[in-house]
C-alpha positions as CSV (number, residue, x, y, z in Angstrom):
1,M,20.3,49.3,42.8
2,A,22.7,48.3,39.8
3,A,22.9,44.5,41.8
4,E,18.9,44.3,42.3
5,T,19.0,44.8,38.6
6,R,21.4,42.3,37.7
7,R,19.9,39.7,40.9
8,K,16.7,40.2,38.9
9,A,17.1,39.8,35.0
10,P,18.5,36.4,36.1
11,R,15.5,35.3,37.7
12,K,13.4,36.1,35.0
13,R,15.7,34.0,32.3
14,K,15.4,30.9,34.6
15,A,11.9,30.7,34.9
16,R,11.8,31.4,30.6
17,R,14.2,28.5,30.4
18,K,11.5,26.3,33.0
19,R,9.2,27.4,30.2
20,R,10.9,26.1,27.0
21,R,11.9,23.3,28.9
22,Q,8.4,22.4,29.9
23,R,7.0,22.1,26.2
24,R,9.2,20.7,25.1
25,P,7.9,17.1,25.8
26,A,4.1,18.5,24.0
27,D,6.2,19.4,21.3
28,R,8.2,15.7,21.2
29,T,4.9,14.1,21.3
30,R,3.1,15.9,19.0
31,L,6.0,15.7,16.3
32,W,6.3,11.7,16.9
33,A,2.4,11.7,17.1
34,L,2.8,13.4,13.0
35,V,5.8,11.2,12.2
36,V,3.6,7.8,12.9
37,L,0.4,9.3,10.9
38,A,3.0,10.1,8.3
39,V,4.0,6.9,8.1
40,I,0.8,4.8,8.4
41,I,-0.2,6.7,5.5
42,V,2.6,6.3,3.3
43,S,2.7,2.8,4.3
44,G,-1.0,2.7,3.5
45,I,-0.9,4.3,-0.4
46,V,1.9,1.9,-0.5
47,A,0.2,-0.7,0.2
48,T,-2.4,0.4,-2.2
49,I,-0.4,0.2,-5.3
50,A,1.6,-3.0,-4.6
51,F,-1.3,-5.3,-3.9
52,D,-3.7,-3.6,-6.7
53,D,-3.8,-6.8,-8.7
54,R,-4.4,-8.6,-5.6
55,H,-8.6,-9.7,-7.7
56,W,-6.3,-10.3,-10.9
57,H,-4.6,-12.9,-9.0
58,A,-8.0,-14.5,-7.6
59,F,-8.9,-15.3,-10.9
60,D,-5.8,-16.3,-12.5
61,D,-5.2,-18.6,-9.7
62,A,-8.9,-19.7,-10.2
63,G,-8.7,-20.4,-14.1
64,N,-5.2,-22.6,-12.7
65,V,-7.4,-24.7,-10.4
66,A,-9.9,-25.1,-12.9
67,Y,-7.3,-26.1,-16.1
68,E,-5.7,-28.5,-13.5
69,R,-9.1,-29.9,-13.9
70,G,-10.1,-30.1,-16.8
71,N,-12.9,-27.8,-16.9
72,Y,-11.8,-25.8,-19.9
73,K,-14.9,-23.7,-20.0
74,Y,-14.4,-22.2,-16.4
75,A,-11.4,-21.6,-16.8
76,A,-11.9,-19.6,-19.8
77,R,-14.0,-17.7,-18.3
78,M,-12.0,-16.9,-15.3
79,Y,-8.8,-15.7,-17.2
80,G,-11.3,-13.5,-19.5
81,E,-12.2,-11.6,-16.2
82,A,-8.6,-11.4,-15.4
83,L,-7.8,-10.4,-18.8
84,Q,-10.4,-7.4,-18.2
85,I,-8.9,-6.7,-14.7
86,A,-5.5,-6.6,-16.3
87,Q,-6.3,-4.6,-19.3
88,D,-8.5,-2.2,-16.6
89,L,-5.2,-2.0,-14.7
90,E,-3.4,-1.4,-17.9
91,D,-0.5,-3.5,-17.0
92,A,1.2,-5.4,-20.0
93,R,2.6,-7.6,-17.8
94,L,-0.7,-9.4,-16.3
95,V,-2.5,-8.6,-19.8
96,A,0.4,-10.9,-21.8
97,A,0.3,-13.8,-18.9
98,S,-3.7,-13.7,-18.8
99,Q,-4.1,-14.2,-23.0
100,Q,-1.8,-16.9,-22.5
101,A,-3.5,-18.8,-20.4
102,L,-6.3,-18.3,-22.7
103,S,-4.9,-18.9,-25.8
104,R,-3.6,-22.2,-23.4
105,V,-7.3,-23.2,-22.5
106,Y,-7.8,-22.2,-26.3
107,A,-5.9,-25.1,-27.2
108,A,-6.3,-27.5,-24.5
109,Q,-10.2,-27.5,-25.7
110,E,-9.5,-28.1,-29.5
111,R,-6.8,-31.3,-28.4
112,G,-10.3,-32.5,-26.2
113,R,-12.6,-32.3,-29.2
């Protein structure tokens, strides 16, 4: 009887090992799916933070083009919009750049008169 008990016990262990092995690929797939999802979420957050000033750049670029063409009124309006966005973002570097651009336009308008 003792020999029969010994033979049955290893069979149960093998069956359990097979079940564990069958579960692992699904667990790994879920793990990879979670990793990929986490990477996508983190990269989305980083992109949002990094490109938060894209509207400021658009207005600043439009102001630069208008300034180069001599359309100082439109340039001042675009730089003013850029300044407003920079103040909303609370970015001191962008505020300073916008104020400098506005002062450049006002100086050019005085020279033109």
